[in-house]
Backbone as JSON, one array per atom type, in Angstrom:
{
  "sequence": "MAKFLIQVNHDGRAIACARAQRLFLATGSHYLTHADWGCRDGVHSAWIVVDLETREQARAVLPPADRPRARIVALSTFDEALAQHRGSASAGGERS",
  "N": [[115.22, 96.82, 215.68], [114.52, 97.26, 212.28], [115.89, 98.28, 209.1], [114.57, 99.87, 206.27], [114.39, 100.45, 202.77], [112.31, 102.42, 200.94], [110.74, 102.62, 197.87], [109.04, 104.46, 195.47], [107.7, 104.61, 192.35], [106.79, 106.81, 189.66], [105.01, 107.91, 186.77], [106.76, 109.45, 184.04], [105.74, 111.77, 182.91], [105.08, 115.29, 183.12], [102.64, 115.95, 184.32], [102.15, 113.67, 185.81], [104.2, 113.75, 187.7], [103.48, 116.06, 189.09], [101.01, 115.2, 190.06], [101.8, 113.11, 191.78], [103.22, 114.59, 193.68], [101.16, 116.24, 194.67], [99.56, 114.3, 195.86], [101.15, 113.46, 198.02], [101.24, 115.85, 199.46], [98.51, 116.19, 200.06], [97.95, 114.02, 201.7], [99.49, 114.44, 203.88], [101.73, 112.99, 204.46], [104.38, 111.61, 206.33], [106.43, 110.64, 204.93], [106.71, 112.41, 202.79], [108.24, 114.62, 203.73], [110.71, 113.52, 204.13], [111.56, 112.18, 201.9], [113.61, 111.5, 199.03], [113.77, 112.66, 195.77], [113.96, 111.7, 192.35], [113.33, 113.04, 190.03], [114.46, 115.35, 188.82], [116.67, 114.35, 187.54], [115.61, 112.73, 185.65], [114.75, 110.31, 186.61], [112.01, 108.99, 187.68], [111.12, 108.6, 190.52], [110.65, 108.21, 194.05], [112.42, 108.05, 197.12], [112.93, 106.75, 200.39], [114.53, 106.09, 203.49], [113.76, 104.18, 206.25], [113.54, 103.41, 209.74], [112.04, 100.83, 211.14], [109.92, 98.32, 212.64], [108.74, 96.3, 211.0], [108.16, 95.19, 207.58], [105.57, 95.71, 206.82], [104.91, 97.9, 208.42], [106.61, 99.74, 207.26], [105.48, 99.97, 204.7], [103.08, 101.14, 205.44], [103.76, 103.75, 205.94], [103.48, 105.12, 203.63], [101.3, 107.07, 201.45], [98.01, 105.76, 201.0], [97.33, 105.25, 198.25], [99.78, 104.81, 197.03], [100.83, 102.51, 198.12], [100.37, 99.86, 196.92], [102.12, 99.75, 194.69], [104.62, 100.23, 195.65], [108.06, 99.58, 196.34], [109.63, 97.75, 198.75], [112.52, 97.38, 200.51], [114.48, 95.44, 202.59], [117.24, 96.52, 204.4], [120.75, 96.09, 205.05], [123.82, 96.4, 206.88], [127.19, 96.55, 205.57], [128.84, 94.75, 206.99], [126.89, 93.03, 208.11], [125.8, 91.92, 205.77], [128.07, 90.66, 204.77], [128.56, 88.73, 206.77], [126.2, 87.24, 206.5], [126.47, 86.16, 203.91], [128.86, 84.77, 204.14], [128.05, 82.81, 205.89], [126.13, 81.46, 204.33], [127.73, 80.53, 202.26], [129.44, 78.75, 203.54], [127.61, 76.92, 204.25], [127.12, 75.33, 202.13], [126.85, 76.46, 199.59], [126.99, 79.26, 197.34], [125.28, 82.37, 197.25], [123.8, 84.65, 194.98]],
  "CA": [[114.6, 97.64, 214.66], [115.04, 96.99, 210.94], [115.98, 99.44, 208.2], [113.95, 99.58, 204.98], [114.38, 101.43, 201.69], [111.01, 102.45, 200.27], [110.81, 103.26, 196.56], [107.77, 104.6, 194.76], [107.89, 105.16, 191.0], [105.64, 107.41, 189.0], [105.14, 108.19, 185.35], [107.66, 110.55, 183.76], [105.09, 112.98, 182.38], [105.02, 116.38, 184.09], [101.37, 115.86, 185.04], [102.27, 112.58, 186.78], [105.05, 114.25, 188.79], [102.65, 116.99, 189.87], [100.0, 114.39, 190.74], [102.48, 112.42, 192.88], [103.51, 115.59, 194.72], [99.88, 116.62, 195.28], [99.13, 113.19, 196.7], [101.9, 113.54, 199.26], [100.78, 117.03, 200.19], [97.14, 115.99, 200.52], [97.89, 113.01, 202.75], [100.31, 114.85, 205.02], [102.6, 111.86, 204.74], [105.72, 111.79, 206.91], [107.29, 110.28, 203.8], [106.93, 113.6, 201.97], [109.28, 115.5, 204.26], [111.98, 112.82, 204.2], [111.85, 111.47, 200.65], [114.47, 112.06, 197.99], [113.09, 112.5, 194.48], [114.9, 111.65, 191.24], [112.73, 113.64, 188.83], [115.37, 116.31, 188.17], [117.62, 113.6, 186.74], [114.87, 111.87, 184.75], [114.39, 109.06, 187.29], [110.76, 109.41, 188.31], [110.93, 107.8, 191.72], [110.95, 108.83, 195.35], [113.01, 107.08, 198.03], [113.14, 107.1, 201.79], [115.01, 105.02, 204.35], [113.07, 104.27, 207.54], [113.83, 102.4, 210.76], [110.77, 100.35, 211.67], [109.96, 96.91, 213.03], [108.32, 95.36, 209.97], [107.93, 95.64, 206.21], [104.2, 96.24, 206.79], [104.98, 99.26, 208.98], [107.26, 100.58, 206.24], [104.48, 100.23, 203.66], [102.04, 102.01, 206.02], [104.25, 105.14, 205.92], [103.09, 105.71, 202.35], [99.88, 107.33, 201.18], [97.36, 104.51, 200.57], [97.35, 105.04, 196.79], [101.12, 104.4, 196.61], [101.24, 101.26, 198.77], [100.44, 98.65, 196.08], [103.22, 99.74, 193.72], [105.88, 100.54, 196.33], [109.06, 98.53, 196.52], [110.16, 97.83, 200.1], [113.73, 96.55, 200.56], [115.15, 95.37, 203.89], [118.64, 96.86, 204.22], [121.7, 95.65, 206.06], [125.14, 97.01, 206.74], [128.16, 95.71, 204.86], [129.24, 93.65, 207.87], [125.78, 92.09, 208.2], [125.72, 91.21, 204.49], [129.25, 89.8, 204.69], [128.31, 87.59, 207.66], [125.13, 86.44, 205.91], [126.97, 85.44, 202.76], [129.85, 83.8, 204.63], [127.29, 81.7, 206.45], [125.5, 80.67, 203.26], [128.77, 79.88, 201.48], [129.95, 77.61, 204.29], [126.52, 75.95, 204.42], [126.97, 74.48, 200.98], [126.68, 77.12, 198.29], [126.98, 80.71, 197.32], [124.1, 83.05, 196.71], [124.15, 85.89, 194.27]],
  "C": [[115.29, 97.37, 213.33], [115.06, 98.29, 210.13], [115.45, 99.03, 206.84], [114.14, 100.76, 204.03], [113.01, 101.31, 201.03], [111.2, 103.21, 198.97], [109.43, 103.29, 195.94], [108.06, 105.27, 193.43], [106.62, 105.85, 190.54], [106.0, 107.7, 187.55], [106.02, 109.43, 185.14], [107.03, 111.81, 183.19], [104.99, 114.03, 183.48], [103.75, 116.32, 184.93], [101.44, 114.77, 186.1], [103.14, 113.0, 187.96], [104.23, 115.16, 189.7], [101.6, 116.23, 190.66], [100.61, 113.68, 191.95], [102.77, 113.39, 194.02], [102.24, 116.04, 195.42], [99.38, 115.55, 196.24], [99.86, 113.23, 198.05], [101.47, 114.73, 200.1], [99.4, 116.82, 200.8], [97.06, 115.0, 201.68], [98.67, 113.41, 203.99], [101.3, 113.76, 205.42], [103.95, 112.29, 205.3], [106.77, 111.54, 205.82], [107.66, 111.53, 202.98], [108.13, 114.41, 202.45], [110.65, 114.84, 204.29], [112.39, 112.13, 202.91], [112.84, 112.25, 199.79], [113.84, 111.69, 196.66], [114.11, 112.56, 193.35], [114.45, 112.35, 189.98], [113.69, 114.58, 188.08], [116.34, 115.61, 187.23], [116.93, 112.6, 185.8], [114.51, 110.51, 185.32], [113.16, 109.38, 188.14], [110.36, 108.45, 189.43], [111.19, 108.67, 192.93], [111.45, 107.72, 196.26], [113.07, 107.64, 199.44], [113.68, 105.87, 202.5], [114.38, 105.23, 205.72], [113.54, 103.14, 208.45], [112.51, 102.03, 211.42], [110.9, 98.86, 211.97], [109.69, 95.95, 211.87], [108.17, 96.02, 208.6], [106.53, 96.28, 206.1], [104.15, 97.66, 207.37], [105.61, 100.22, 207.98], [106.25, 100.94, 205.15], [103.43, 101.22, 204.16], [102.47, 103.47, 206.08], [103.74, 105.87, 204.69], [101.63, 106.1, 202.31], [99.25, 106.05, 200.64], [97.44, 104.24, 199.07], [98.71, 104.54, 196.29], [101.52, 103.02, 197.13], [101.33, 100.07, 197.83], [101.65, 98.61, 195.15], [104.58, 100.05, 194.35], [106.79, 99.32, 196.4], [109.67, 98.76, 197.9], [111.33, 96.86, 200.19], [114.32, 96.6, 201.96], [116.65, 95.6, 203.65], [119.48, 96.27, 205.34], [123.01, 96.41, 205.85], [126.05, 96.07, 205.95], [128.54, 94.51, 205.71], [128.14, 92.6, 208.01], [125.66, 91.27, 206.92], [126.88, 90.24, 204.34], [129.05, 88.55, 205.56], [127.25, 86.67, 207.08], [125.68, 85.57, 204.78], [128.08, 84.46, 203.13], [129.14, 82.58, 205.17], [126.67, 80.84, 205.37], [126.53, 79.95, 202.42], [129.3, 78.65, 202.22], [128.88, 76.55, 204.49], [126.27, 75.16, 203.13], [126.73, 75.17, 199.65], [126.67, 78.62, 198.43], [125.69, 81.22, 196.78], [124.56, 84.29, 195.98], [123.09, 86.91, 194.5]]
}
């Protein structure tokens, strides 16, 4: 099972925040109950970390209207990232 960070941004206007929240309520999205929202701090995004098999499954967690603009990031632990970068460095170059 893979771990993904899902990020969905919305406009900073109050009406856009309310619209984003209504969309989650109307769709009954599982995402709604587990998302962290940055609006209080002026960062108009919602984030959730999910354990799923594929990036496509992670995108499917979202309400359909949010899927096209969502950012889906595959996550790894520090040890996994360290091993990945050690392998790429010994294979002939470093990645940033």
